[in-house]
KEKE-3310 file (N, C-alpha, C; in steps of 0.2 Angstrom, whole numbers, plus 5000, padded with zeros to 4 digits):
npx = (5004:5010:5020:5013:5008:5020:5026:5033:5048:5051:5051:5039:5041:5056:5065:5080:5091:5085:5084:5078:5081:5077:5081:5087:5085:5092:5092:5093:5098:5095:5104:5109:5108:5107:5100:5084:5083:5072:5069:5080:5090:5083:5078:5068:5057:5042:5030:5021:5003:5004:5003:5012:5015:5018:5024:5025:5029:5022:5029:5040:5044:5036:5026:5033:5042:5033:5029:5040:5045:5036:5039:5033:5039:5055:5070:5083:5093:5097:5088:5074:5066:5053:5044:5056:5061:5070:5064:5068:5076:5069:5063:5052:5041:5041:5039:5027:5020:5023:5015:5003:5004:5007:5000:4991:4983:4976:4978:4968:4952:4945:4952:4960:4952:4945:4935:4927:4925:4914:4910:4911:4920:4932:4936:4936:4946:4960:4958:4955:4966:4976:4972:4964:4950:4935:4921:4906:4911:4921:4912:4905:4915:4918:4906:4907:4918:4913:4903:4911:4918:4907:4898:4884:4880:4873:4879:4888:4886:4887:4895:4911:4908:4896:4896:4900:4914:4919:4913:4919:4932:4931:4928:4941:4948:4942:4947:4960:4960:4957:4966:4970:4981:4996:5002:4999:5000:4995:4992:4990:4977:4965:4965:4958:4945:4930:4930:4921:4919:4932:4934:4926:4931:4944:4941:4936:4947:4955:4946:4947:4960:4961:4954:4959:4973:4982:4996:5000:5007:5005:5003:5003:4999:4992:4994:4985:4976:4985:4990:4979:4977:4990:5003:5017:5026:5035:5044:5046:5058:5063:5067:5072:5071:5068:5064:5058:5047:5036:5018:5012:5024:5029:5020:5020:5033:5042:5058:5065:5069:5061:5050:5044:5040:5031:5021:5017:5009:4997:4980:4973:4960:4956:4953:4958:4970:4986:4999:5015:5018:5027:5034:5042:5056:5058:5058:5055:5070:5077:5075:5084:5096:5100:5104:5121:5127:5115:5099:5089:5094:5094:5082:5081:5078:5087:5100:5117:5135:5140:5129:5129:5138:5140:5132:5120:5120:5108:5101:5098:5090:5082:5075:5069:5066:5071:5082:5087:5098:5110:5110:5108:5119:5134:5146:5144:5139:5131:5141:5137:5125:5113:5109:5100:5089:5083:5076:5059:5052:5061:5070:5069:5079:5094:5111:5128:5143:5158:5163:5152:5135:5123:5110:5102:5093:5091:5090:5077:5060)
npy = (4994:5006:5007:5009:5022:5029:5031:5042:5047:5058:5065:5073:5078:5078:5071:5072:5066:5070:5078:5080:5085:5087:5099:5095:5103:5109:5115:5131:5140:5135:5125:5115:5098:5087:5078:5074:5063:5063:5062:5055:5057:5053:5048:5050:5049:5057:5054:5061:5061:5050:5039:5039:5028:5030:5021:5014:5011:5020:5035:5034:5044:5048:5058:5069:5069:5072:5085:5092:5092:5100:5112:5116:5113:5118:5111:5101:5096:5092:5091:5097:5096:5103:5103:5108:5118:5122:5119:5123:5133:5144:5161:5171:5176:5168:5156:5157:5157:5144:5137:5136:5125:5114:5105:5100:5087:5085:5074:5074:5078:5087:5095:5102:5111:5127:5131:5142:5147:5148:5135:5140:5151:5144:5136:5145:5154:5152:5155:5168:5173:5171:5179:5174:5174:5184:5188:5185:5176:5169:5162:5154:5146:5139:5132:5123:5116:5109:5101:5093:5085:5078:5084:5095:5111:5119:5118:5127:5138:5132:5126:5118:5109:5104:5093:5076:5065:5060:5069:5081:5078:5077:5091:5096:5090:5097:5110:5108:5106:5119:5128:5122:5112:5102:5093:5083:5081:5068:5066:5054:5053:5046:5039:5042:5039:5029:5012:5010:5022:5026:5019:5026:5039:5036:5031:5043:5051:5044:5046:5060:5061:5055:5064:5077:5075:5073:5071:5061:5060:5048:5046:5033:5021:5009:4995:4988:4998:5007:4998:4998:5011:5015:5017:5015:5010:5016:5010:5015:5016:5021:5034:5032:5026:5009:5000:5001:5000:4994:4993:4981:4972:4974:4968:4955:4951:4955:4961:4966:4962:4969:4974:4962:4957:4966:4964:4951:4953:4957:4953:4938:4935:4922:4910:4897:4897:4896:4906:4913:4920:4934:4940:4953:4956:4966:4984:4999:5007:5023:5038:5048:5042:5033:5015:5009:5005:4996:5002:4994:4982:4978:4972:4963:4947:4942:4947:4949:4950:4962:4970:4976:4986:4993:5004:5000:5002:5009:4998:4994:4981:4974:4981:4997:4992:4995:4992:4993:4985:4974:4960:4960:4965:4965:4968:4964:4952:4938:4925:4913:4902:4900:4911:4917:4908:4913:4923:4929:4926:4919:4921:4911:4910:4906:4906:4899:4907:4903:4902:4910:4914:4919:4930:4927:4934:4934:4921:4918:4916)
npz = (5000:5004:4995:4983:4985:4985:4973:4968:4974:4982:4997:5007:5020:5029:5042:5051:5062:5074:5090:5106:5122:5138:5151:5168:5182:5197:5214:5222:5212:5201:5194:5180:5181:5174:5160:5152:5140:5129:5115:5105:5093:5080:5064:5049:5035:5028:5015:5002:5003:5012:5027:5041:5054:5071:5084:5101:5118:5132:5136:5128:5119:5108:5107:5110:5100:5089:5092:5093:5080:5074:5079:5091:5102:5105:5097:5102:5094:5077:5061:5052:5037:5027:5013:5006:5014:5028:5044:5057:5056:5052:5053:5064:5056:5044:5050:5054:5042:5038:5047:5042:5033:5041:5053:5069:5078:5093:5108:5119:5116:5124:5133:5124:5117:5119:5132:5134:5122:5107:5095:5082:5084:5088:5077:5067:5072:5068:5054:5054:5060:5050:5040:5030:5028:5033:5043:5035:5025:5032:5041:5032:5028:5040:5042:5031:5034:5046:5040:5032:5042:5047:5055:5060:5053:5061:5074:5076:5085:5098:5113:5118:5129:5126:5118:5114:5117:5104:5095:5099:5095:5082:5080:5083:5072:5062:5065:5063:5049:5044:5039:5027:5027:5022:5029:5044:5061:5070:5086:5096:5092:5093:5105:5117:5115:5114:5108:5097:5092:5089:5077:5068:5068:5063:5050:5045:5045:5035:5024:5023:5020:5007:5000:5002:4999:5010:5021:5035:5051:5062:5078:5090:5103:5101:5092:5084:5079:5073:5063:5054:5048:5044:5031:5032:5047:5061:5075:5091:5105:5120:5116:5103:5086:5083:5073:5056:5043:5030:5034:5031:5030:5043:5051:5046:5046:5056:5063:5073:5091:5100:5093:5089:5102:5105:5095:5099:5109:5105:5105:5098:5085:5083:5094:5094:5087:5091:5098:5102:5117:5122:5136:5143:5153:5168:5169:5158:5155:5163:5154:5158:5162:5152:5147:5143:5126:5117:5120:5123:5128:5141:5143:5133:5125:5117:5120:5118:5119:5112:5112:5125:5126:5114:5104:5092:5074:5063:5051:5034:5031:5021:5006:5011:5024:5039:5053:5070:5076:5082:5078:5064:5059:5049:5055:5069:5070:5078:5085:5091:5086:5093:5098:5089:5090:5102:5098:5098:5086:5076:5061:5046:5037:5040:5039:5039:5040:5040:5056:5060:5062:5051:5045:5030:5020:5006:5002:5003:4996)
capx = (5000:5014:5024:5008:5007:5026:5030:5038:5051:5053:5047:5036:5045:5063:5068:5086:5095:5081:5085:5075:5083:5074:5086:5085:5088:5092:5095:5090:5101:5093:5109:5107:5112:5106:5095:5080:5083:5065:5070:5088:5093:5079:5077:5063:5054:5035:5029:5014:4998:5006:5003:5018:5013:5024:5021:5029:5026:5021:5035:5046:5046:5032:5023:5038:5045:5028:5028:5047:5046:5032:5042:5029:5045:5062:5074:5090:5098:5094:5085:5067:5064:5047:5043:5062:5063:5073:5059:5071:5080:5064:5061:5045:5036:5041:5037:5019:5017:5023:5010:4997:5005:5009:4995:4991:4977:4979:4975:4962:4948:4941:4957:4963:4947:4944:4928:4924:4923:4910:4914:4913:4926:4937:4938:4938:4951:4966:4956:4955:4973:4980:4969:4961:4943:4932:4914:4901:4915:4923:4907:4904:4921:4917:4900:4909:4922:4909:4900:4917:4919:4902:4894:4879:4882:4870:4883:4893:4885:4887:4902:4913:4905:4889:4897:4903:4921:4920:4911:4924:4938:4929:4929:4948:4950:4940:4951:4967:4959:4955:4971:4971:4988:4998:5004:4995:5002:4989:4995:4985:4970:4959:4966:4954:4939:4928:4932:4917:4920:4939:4934:4923:4936:4949:4938:4935:4954:4956:4942:4950:4967:4960:4951:4964:4980:4985:5001:4999:5011:5000:5006:4998:5002:4988:4996:4979:4974:4991:4990:4973:4978:4997:5006:5023:5026:5041:5043:5051:5059:5068:5069:5075:5067:5071:5062:5054:5045:5029:5014:5011:5030:5030:5016:5021:5040:5046:5064:5068:5066:5056:5044:5041:5037:5025:5016:5015:5004:4990:4975:4971:4953:4954:4956:4962:4976:4991:5005:5020:5017:5033:5034:5048:5058:5060:5054:5059:5075:5075:5078:5089:5102:5099:5110:5125:5125:5108:5095:5084:5098:5092:5076:5081:5079:5093:5105:5124:5140:5141:5123:5129:5143:5141:5126:5119:5118:5102:5103:5093:5090:5079:5073:5064:5065:5076:5082:5093:5100:5117:5109:5108:5125:5139:5151:5144:5135:5133:5145:5133:5119:5108:5106:5094:5084:5080:5071:5052:5050:5067:5070:5071:5085:5100:5117:5134:5149:5164:5160:5147:5128:5121:5104:5102:5086:5091:5088:5069:5057)
capy = (5000:5012:5008:5012:5029:5032:5031:5048:5046:5064:5066:5080:5079:5075:5072:5070:5066:5075:5077:5084:5084:5092:5099:5094:5108:5108:5120:5138:5144:5131:5122:5109:5092:5081:5079:5069:5062:5061:5060:5055:5055:5049:5051:5047:5053:5056:5055:5064:5056:5044:5039:5035:5027:5030:5018:5013:5012:5027:5038:5033:5050:5049:5064:5074:5070:5075:5092:5095:5093:5106:5118:5118:5112:5119:5105:5101:5095:5089:5096:5095:5100:5103:5107:5110:5123:5120:5122:5125:5140:5149:5166:5171:5177:5163:5150:5158:5155:5137:5134:5134:5119:5109:5106:5095:5085:5083:5068:5075:5083:5092:5100:5106:5116:5132:5130:5149:5149:5144:5131:5145:5154:5139:5134:5151:5158:5152:5158:5175:5175:5171:5184:5170:5176:5187:5189:5179:5171:5165:5158:5149:5141:5135:5128:5118:5111:5105:5096:5088:5081:5074:5088:5099:5118:5123:5117:5133:5142:5129:5126:5111:5105:5101:5088:5070:5065:5059:5075:5086:5076:5080:5098:5097:5089:5103:5116:5107:5107:5125:5131:5118:5110:5097:5088:5084:5076:5065:5064:5049:5056:5042:5034:5044:5038:5022:5008:5011:5029:5026:5017:5031:5044:5033:5031:5050:5053:5041:5049:5067:5060:5054:5070:5083:5072:5074:5066:5060:5056:5045:5043:5029:5015:5003:4993:4987:5005:5009:4994:4999:5017:5017:5014:5013:5010:5016:5008:5019:5013:5025:5040:5030:5022:5003:4997:5005:4997:4995:4990:4974:4969:4974:4963:4948:4949:4960:4958:4968:4958:4973:4974:4955:4956:4970:4960:4945:4955:4958:4947:4935:4934:4915:4907:4890:4899:4898:4910:4913:4927:4936:4944:4956:4957:4973:4990:5003:5011:5030:5042:5052:5039:5026:5011:5010:5001:4996:5004:4988:4976:4976:4968:4959:4940:4939:4951:4946:4954:4969:4974:4979:4991:4996:5006:4997:5006:5008:4995:4993:4974:4973:4988:5000:4989:4997:4989:4996:4979:4970:4954:4960:4969:4961:4969:4961:4946:4933:4919:4908:4902:4899:4918:4918:4904:4916:4928:4927:4924:4919:4920:4904:4910:4907:4902:4899:4909:4900:4901:4915:4913:4925:4930:4927:4935:4933:4914:4917:4917)
capz = (5000:5004:4988:4978:4986:4985:4967:4968:4981:4985:5004:5009:5026:5030:5049:5052:5068:5078:5097:5111:5128:5143:5156:5174:5186:5205:5219:5221:5206:5195:5190:5176:5183:5169:5154:5150:5133:5127:5108:5105:5087:5076:5057:5045:5030:5026:5008:5000:5004:5016:5034:5044:5061:5076:5090:5106:5125:5135:5138:5123:5116:5102:5107:5110:5093:5084:5094:5091:5072:5072:5083:5097:5107:5102:5097:5105:5088:5071:5056:5049:5031:5025:5006:5004:5019:5035:5048:5063:5054:5050:5058:5066:5051:5040:5053:5054:5036:5038:5051:5037:5030:5046:5059:5074:5081:5100:5111:5123:5113:5128:5135:5118:5115:5124:5134:5133:5115:5103:5089:5076:5086:5089:5071:5063:5075:5063:5048:5055:5061:5044:5036:5025:5027:5038:5042:5032:5021:5037:5044:5027:5028:5046:5040:5026:5038:5050:5036:5030:5047:5049:5060:5057:5053:5067:5080:5077:5091:5104:5116:5118:5134:5124:5113:5116:5115:5097:5092:5100:5091:5075:5079:5083:5065:5058:5066:5059:5042:5042:5035:5021:5027:5018:5034:5050:5066:5074:5092:5100:5091:5095:5111:5122:5112:5114:5102:5091:5090:5086:5070:5064:5067:5058:5043:5043:5043:5029:5019:5022:5017:5000:4997:5002:4998:5016:5024:5042:5056:5066:5084:5094:5106:5100:5086:5079:5076:5068:5057:5050:5045:5042:5026:5035:5054:5065:5082:5096:5112:5124:5112:5097:5082:5083:5067:5052:5037:5028:5039:5030:5032:5050:5055:5044:5046:5061:5064:5080:5096:5104:5089:5090:5108:5105:5091:5102:5114:5102:5105:5091:5085:5083:5100:5093:5084:5097:5097:5107:5120:5125:5142:5144:5160:5170:5166:5153:5159:5163:5149:5161:5162:5148:5148:5137:5121:5114:5125:5124:5130:5148:5143:5126:5126:5113:5121:5118:5121:5109:5114:5132:5126:5108:5101:5085:5069:5059:5045:5029:5030:5015:5004:5015:5030:5043:5060:5074:5080:5081:5075:5057:5057:5047:5060:5076:5069:5084:5084:5093:5082:5098:5099:5084:5093:5107:5096:5099:5080:5073:5054:5044:5033:5044:5035:5042:5037:5044:5063:5061:5060:5048:5042:5023:5017:4999:5000:5004:4990)
cpx = (5004:5018:5019:5008:5014:5030:5035:5041:5054:5049:5045:5039:5051:5065:5074:5089:5091:5082:5081:5076:5080:5079:5083:5089:5087:5095:5091:5092:5099:5099:5107:5112:5111:5101:5090:5080:5077:5065:5077:5090:5089:5079:5072:5060:5046:5034:5022:5009:4999:5004:5008:5015:5019:5021:5027:5026:5026:5028:5041:5048:5042:5029:5028:5041:5040:5028:5035:5047:5042:5034:5037:5034:5051:5066:5080:5095:5094:5091:5078:5066:5057:5046:5050:5065:5065:5069:5063:5075:5075:5063:5054:5040:5036:5038:5029:5016:5017:5018:5004:4998:5006:5004:4995:4984:4979:4975:4969:4958:4944:4946:4960:4958:4945:4937:4924:4922:4918:4914:4916:4920:4933:4940:4940:4943:4958:4964:4957:4962:4977:4977:4966:4954:4940:4925:4910:4906:4918:4918:4905:4909:4920:4911:4903:4913:4918:4906:4905:4918:4913:4897:4889:4882:4879:4874:4888:4892:4885:4894:4904:4910:4898:4890:4900:4910:4923:4918:4916:4931:4937:4930:4937:4951:4948:4944:4958:4966:4958:4959:4973:4979:4989:5000:5001:4998:4996:4992:4990:4978:4964:4959:4961:4947:4937:4930:4928:4918:4927:4938:4931:4928:4942:4947:4937:4942:4956:4953:4945:4956:4966:4958:4955:4971:4984:4991:5000:5006:5007:5003:5001:5002:4998:4990:4991:4977:4979:4991:4984:4974:4985:4999:5013:5022:5033:5040:5049:5052:5065:5071:5072:5071:5071:5070:5058:5053:5038:5024:5013:5018:5031:5026:5017:5028:5044:5052:5067:5065:5060:5050:5041:5038:5031:5019:5013:5010:4997:4986:4973:4963:4951:4957:4960:4969:4981:4997:5009:5020:5024:5032:5041:5050:5060:5056:5059:5064:5074:5079:5083:5095:5101:5105:5114:5124:5118:5104:5090:5088:5096:5086:5076:5082:5085:5099:5112:5129:5140:5135:5124:5134:5143:5134:5125:5117:5111:5104:5097:5093:5088:5077:5067:5063:5072:5076:5088:5094:5106:5116:5110:5114:5130:5145:5151:5139:5136:5136:5141:5126:5113:5105:5100:5088:5080:5076:5064:5050:5056:5066:5072:5078:5092:5106:5123:5139:5155:5160:5154:5140:5126:5114:5105:5095:5086:5089:5080:5066:5053)
cpy = (5006:5013:5011:5020:5033:5031:5036:5048:5052:5065:5073:5082:5075:5076:5069:5071:5071:5073:5082:5082:5089:5093:5098:5099:5107:5114:5127:5142:5140:5128:5116:5103:5086:5083:5073:5068:5059:5059:5061:5052:5051:5052:5047:5052:5052:5058:5058:5059:5050:5045:5035:5034:5027:5027:5016:5013:5019:5029:5037:5039:5051:5056:5070:5075:5074:5083:5096:5097:5099:5112:5120:5117:5114:5113:5107:5100:5092:5094:5093:5099:5098:5107:5110:5116:5119:5123:5125:5132:5145:5155:5166:5172:5171:5157:5151:5156:5147:5134:5132:5128:5113:5110:5100:5093:5082:5077:5069:5080:5088:5097:5105:5111:5121:5132:5137:5151:5145:5140:5135:5148:5150:5137:5140:5155:5158:5155:5165:5177:5175:5175:5180:5173:5179:5187:5183:5174:5166:5160:5153:5144:5136:5130:5122:5113:5107:5100:5091:5083:5077:5078:5093:5107:5122:5122:5123:5137:5139:5129:5119:5106:5101:5095:5082:5070:5064:5065:5080:5084:5078:5087:5100:5095:5094:5109:5114:5108:5114:5129:5127:5115:5104:5091:5089:5079:5074:5062:5060:5052:5052:5038:5036:5042:5030:5019:5009:5018:5030:5024:5022:5037:5042:5033:5038:5053:5050:5044:5056:5066:5059:5060:5076:5081:5074:5069:5067:5057:5054:5042:5039:5024:5009:5001:4991:4993:5007:5005:4996:5006:5018:5013:5011:5014:5011:5015:5011:5015:5018:5031:5038:5026:5015:4999:5001:5001:4998:4991:4983:4970:4968:4968:4956:4946:4954:4957:4960:4964:4962:4973:4967:4954:4961:4967:4954:4947:4957:4952:4944:4934:4926:4912:4900:4891:4901:4902:4911:4920:4928:4941:4947:4957:4964:4978:4994:5007:5019:5033:5047:5049:5032:5022:5011:5005:5002:4998:4999:4982:4974:4972:4963:4952:4938:4943:4947:4951:4961:4973:4979:4986:4996:4998:5004:5003:5004:5004:4994:4986:4972:4980:4991:4997:4990:4995:4992:4990:4976:4964:4954:4964:4964:4962:4965:4955:4941:4927:4913:4907:4901:4906:4919:4914:4908:4922:4925:4924:4924:4918:4913:4904:4911:4903:4903:4902:4908:4899:4906:4913:4919:4924:4931:4928:4934:4926:4913:4919:4923)
cpz = (5000:4998:4983:4978:4985:4979:4966:4975:4984:4992:5004:5016:5027:5037:5049:5059:5074:5086:5101:5118:5133:5149:5163:5179:5194:5208:5217:5215:5200:5191:5187:5179:5179:5164:5154:5142:5130:5120:5107:5098:5082:5069:5053:5040:5030:5019:5007:5000:5007:5023:5037:5052:5065:5082:5095:5113:5127:5138:5134:5119:5109:5102:5107:5103:5088:5086:5092:5084:5070:5075:5088:5103:5103:5102:5100:5099:5083:5066:5054:5043:5028:5018:5004:5009:5025:5040:5054:5062:5052:5055:5059:5061:5046:5043:5054:5048:5035:5042:5047:5034:5035:5052:5063:5076:5088:5103:5114:5119:5117:5130:5130:5115:5121:5126:5134:5126:5111:5097:5083:5078:5086:5082:5066:5066:5070:5057:5048:5056:5055:5039:5029:5023:5033:5037:5039:5028:5026:5040:5039:5027:5034:5045:5036:5030:5043:5046:5034:5036:5050:5054:5057:5058:5059:5073:5081:5083:5098:5107:5117:5123:5132:5119:5117:5114:5108:5093:5093:5096:5084:5074:5079:5076:5061:5059:5063:5052:5039:5038:5029:5021:5023:5023:5041:5055:5070:5080:5096:5099:5092:5101:5116:5120:5113:5107:5096:5088:5086:5079:5066:5063:5062:5051:5041:5041:5037:5023:5017:5018:5009:4997:4996:5001:5004:5018:5032:5046:5062:5072:5088:5098:5105:5093:5081:5076:5071:5062:5052:5046:5042:5035:5028:5043:5056:5072:5086:5102:5115:5120:5105:5093:5081:5076:5063:5045:5035:5033:5038:5032:5039:5053:5052:5045:5050:5062:5071:5086:5100:5100:5089:5096:5108:5101:5095:5108:5111:5102:5098:5091:5085:5089:5099:5090:5090:5094:5103:5110:5123:5130:5143:5151:5162:5167:5161:5157:5158:5158:5152:5161:5158:5148:5142:5132:5118:5120:5127:5127:5137:5148:5137:5128:5122:5114:5121:5119:5118:5111:5120:5131:5120:5105:5094:5080:5066:5052:5041:5027:5023:5012:5008:5022:5035:5050:5063:5079:5078:5077:5067:5054:5055:5052:5066:5075:5075:5081:5086:5090:5087:5099:5095:5087:5099:5105:5096:5092:5076:5065:5052:5040:5036:5040:5040:5038:5041:5051:5065:5058:5057:5045:5034:5020:5009:4997:5001:4998:4991)
residu = (MET:ALA:ASN:ALA:LYS:ASN:ASN:VAL:LYS:THR:PRO:ILE:LEU:GLU:VAL:ARG:ASN:LEU:LYS:LYS:HIS:PHE:PRO:ILE:LYS:LYS:GLY:ILE:LEU:GLY:ARG:VAL:VAL:GLY:HIS:VAL:LYS:ALA:VAL:ASP:ASP:ILE:SER:PHE:ASP:VAL:TYR:GLU:ASN:GLU:THR:LEU:GLY:LEU:VAL:GLY:GLU:SER:GLY:CYS:GLY:LYS:THR:THR:ALA:GLY:ARG:THR:LEU:LEU:ARG:LEU:LEU:GLU:PRO:THR:GLY:GLY:THR:VAL:GLU:PHE:GLY:GLY:LYS:GLU:VAL:PHE:SER:LEU:ASP:ARG:GLU:ASP:MET:ARG:GLN:MET:ARG:ARG:GLU:MET:GLN:ILE:ILE:PHE:GLN:ASP:PRO:PHE:SER:SER:LEU:ASN:PRO:ARG:MET:THR:ILE:GLU:SER:ILE:ILE:GLY:GLU:ALA:ILE:ALA:PHE:HIS:ASN:ILE:ALA:THR:GLY:ASP:ALA:ARG:ARG:LYS:MET:VAL:GLU:GLU:LEU:LEU:VAL:LYS:VAL:GLY:LEU:GLN:PRO:SER:TYR:MET:THR:ARG:TYR:PRO:HIS:GLU:PHE:SER:GLY:GLY:GLN:ARG:GLN:ARG:ILE:GLY:ILE:ALA:ARG:ALA:LEU:ALA:LEU:LYS:PRO:GLN:PHE:ILE:VAL:CYS:ASP:GLU:ALA:VAL:SER:ALA:LEU:ASP:VAL:SER:VAL:GLN:ALA:GLN:VAL:ILE:ASN:LEU:LEU:GLN:ASP:LEU:GLN:ASP:GLU:PHE:LYS:LEU:SER:TYR:LEU:PHE:ILE:ALA:HIS:ASP:LEU:SER:VAL:VAL:ARG:HIS:ILE:SER:ASP:ARG:ILE:ALA:VAL:MET:TYR:LEU:GLY:LYS:ILE:MET:GLU:MET:THR:THR:SER:GLU:GLU:LEU:PHE:GLU:GLY:ALA:LEU:HIS:PRO:TYR:THR:GLN:SER:LEU:LEU:SER:ALA:ILE:PRO:ARG:ALA:ASP:PRO:LYS:ARG:LYS:HIS:LYS:ARG:VAL:ILE:LEU:ASP:GLY:ASP:VAL:PRO:SER:PRO:ILE:ASN:PRO:PRO:PRO:GLY:CYS:GLY:PHE:HIS:THR:ARG:CYS:PRO:THR:CYS:TYR:GLU:PRO:CYS:LYS:THR:ILE:GLU:PRO:LYS:THR:ILE:GLU:VAL:THR:GLU:GLY:HIS:PHE:VAL:LYS:CYS:HIS:LEU:TYR:SER:ASP:GLU:HIS:THR:PRO:LYS:ASP:PRO:SER:VAL:TRP:ASP:ARG:LEU:PRO:ASN:PRO:PRO:LYS:ALA:ILE:THR:MET:ASP:GLY:ASP:LEU:ALA:LYS:LEU:ASP:LEU:SER:SER:GLU:GLU)
# end
């Protein structure tokens, strides 16, 4: 599905080595004694009319990444290019214009809407701020946006507390669409909604994407939701992207031990179909003091010597399938073949190169 949309390989958004570290201050003078490495050197692209899912456990840095690339938070390092422009180097006025192209849908549809403003004012605020329309023209635009998201135009005079959670999220979507953006960050846009309402909102997002040729960064922790809407998926752990590939390939042939453990936790519709459940030991390490080497090695079932001291590089194992793991590195390939057997779902194509066990995907059909 992703390949069909990405015939033109020029990305609309390019994120390179993005970092966001929050300082930890202590004492009366506010001396910096450390940093929370919420986002620690991540890179990815988003293509036109594509949805990139960003998943991971709570606290892994997904939301911080989305807000930082929009400059709602100032970055610690890295670059973000959108439409050929470097976002972090834009001045105040240029950034104001860029806001028309890049929008966000927040997680909580109640706290993100001003309770003192009518729906007309909430949606029309950005239209007026950017001098797109005023008066009756603005009111007509708000009416059209409400219809687009499945709400009645008569709702314009009401206030947020008069709506259900699903309706409030539709209002948030209408607000994001008001400036006709090209790219929208969906920050846990359906996680606060009932399951039945989640399906309706996801279908709405897909319909709007097809109509307006939108690109989404869809941040979520529910893999089943991400699978339904995403063309490609990036898996985050402790501020880093551990694996990234198409949605289909991730669910059928995930390579990273962390991704495989996440997939094993998804309930199966068929109770007779048995699958191996992987329970990870311990808790997620603190982003204040992440472990050396691979950040996942303290919980990884396949951990071996290089994992504890050397940070793995991101490797393109097959075309478009990126993994941050020593198992797939020629430099640190495990000498003991039994390491592969400890994977929750070990690959079948293991060959021996002298005394080294190597993954040989070229032998697969």
